[in-house]
N, C-alpha and C positions, 0 to 999 in steps of 0.2 A: 675757765677760758674756753676751752676747747669745745664747740657746741653752742657756747653761748654768745662768745663775743665775735668767733670766729670759725670756721670748720678747718681745723688742721687734720681732720679724719682722714682725707684724702692722703694725704701726705705720710700718716701714720701706716694707711692700707698699702700703699706702695712698699714700703720699707718693708712692713711685716710680709708681705706676699712674696718679696723678693729673698727674703730669709727662709720662709717656710719651703720656697721652691728650693731652695739650696738644701734643705734637709730632706726635701722629698716628701713633702707634707700637703696636703690639698688645703688650702684656705680660701673661704669664700667671703663675701661682703656681709652674709649673713653672720659668719663666725665673728667678723670684725665687731660685731656691734656688742659683743659679749666683752671687748677689752676698752669700752667706754669708760672713763673714770676709775680704771685700776691700773695700780703700778706697772712700770716697765717690766720688772721681774715678774710679778704675776701674769701678766699678758705672756709674755713667753712660755711660761709654764703651761698655761691654757693652750699653747698651739702645738706645743710637745705634746700634752695630754690628748689633743686630736689627732696626732701621729701616731701615738703609743711609744713614744721615743723618752728614754731614760738618760738622763747626762749627769755629770758631776756638777758642784755648785761653781767650780772654775770655771767648765766649759760653758756653763749657762750664763755666768758672767761676761764671758769673750763673747757671745753672741748678743747679749742685750747690748754691749758696746758697740759692736757691729752694726747690729738695727739702728743704733741713735747716730751713728754717723752718716749712715745712707738717708735718715730721717731728716737731719740738719742741711746736707746736701740737697733733698727737695726742696725744704723749707726757703733756701734761696729764690725760689721762684714765687714766692710770695710779695704781694703789693699791698700798699693801703686801701686799696679800692676792695679787699676780699673781706674787711670788717662787715659785718651784718648790718642789714640796712636798719636805722633809726638807734642805734646803739651807740654812735660817739653823740648824738644830739640827747640821748638820755643820762648818758654820763656828763657832759657839759650841766643840765639842769640840775642833776644832784649836787654837782660842785657849787652852783649858784645857791641853794637852798643850804650849803654848809653841811651836808651829810657825807661821812667818811666813806670812803669806798676801798675795797681791797679786792686783790686777785689772789684766790686760793685755789692754785691747780695743781694737781699730781704730776703735771709736766715737770720734768727738768728743765725745759728749754721755755720757760715762760717768759722770761726777761728776753730771751730772744724774738719771741713772736710779738711782744708789744712792742718790740723796736722795730720791727718790720712793718708793722701796723701804724707807726707813729702816736702811739697813744700811753705810753709808758708815763707820760706827767698826769694822766686823768686818775692814778691811783695815789692813796695815800700810803700804802704798804703793798708788797707781793711776797706772798708765802706759796712755794713750790715744792717741788717732789725731793730736794735736796736738804729741805730742814724738818722734813718728820721722818718718824719711824716707820709709823702704820698706815697703811692705805686705807681710803675709804672702802667701806662703810664705818671704819673708825673715824670718830667725830675731833681725832686730833688736829688735822689741817685748818676746821675752821675754829677751834678753840685758840689755837695761835693767832690766827690773823684778827680775832676779837681783841685778844691780848696787845698785839702789835698796835691795833687802832686804840686801845684803851676805852673800850666798849663794853657793857655788859652782853653776854650772848643772848640774852632774852631781847635785846634792843636791835638784833640783826637780823637781817632778810636774807636768804642765800639765793641765788640763782643757778639751778642744777638743770643740766639736759641727762643726767644718767641716774637708775634706779639706786644705786649706791650712793651718790650723792645725795640724794634726797634722804635716806637712810640717816647719812652722817650728820646732814643739817639738822633735824629733827632729834638725833640723840644729843647734839650740841645743846639741845634746848634752844634753837632758832626758828623761826618761820622759813619757809621755803617756798619759792616759785618755780615750779616745775617748768621746764621748755622743751615742748616737743608734744610727745603722745601721751592724754589722759591713761591711755591704758597701761603704759610702761611707767606713769609717772604719779598715778593713781595716790599715792600717800602725801602728796605735796599739798599746801595748803590751799594752791589754787594752781592751775596749769594754763600756760599761754603757748600759742604756737611760736611765737618769737619773742627773744627778749626785749626788741625794739617797741614791741607793741607796749610795752608796760607803761603804765601811768603813774606820774609820782603822784598824784591825788590819792592813788590807792594806798600808799602806805599807811595812810592813818585807819585804814580798812583792817590792816593787819596787825 
């Protein structure tokens, strides 16, 4: 979802930056790139590592909850127009073709985001961070999405903007379209600049 359908990274960055500042840890936009596609708790651990800060599991859980509350507050600014160009028409074409579509996001706020974008009805199922134990690059989230769609993993194509997500998709035995930089996503079967640029005719090639 994040980085493929819409850019919520700006809202995550605002919330993580606020938390890092509270902890006295320097946190840059470059550091934020390391958090793409990973779980909330792992993201927090990366920030704590940047500052050389060690906390108990209870303290970390409290901080993760605080960050999420701030993130949800910032999300309130989101409008349907923030969905990436071409994505809505791509989803409509896939629906017309009878192709099942799922969201598989590490975010625990996926349903909220889809609702704010008014595209929740475009998907047959949604799998989010509340439904899995292992974060990407573990393939658990994609395999669960395939089960919910009742399709063979080998018949699935994943759109991913994070290296960990590409690794997870391939580990699941699925094809993967990298969305973003070929340098970061070079292991994907194909890399495109934006999800909305994908042509459904290319599915057969995969």
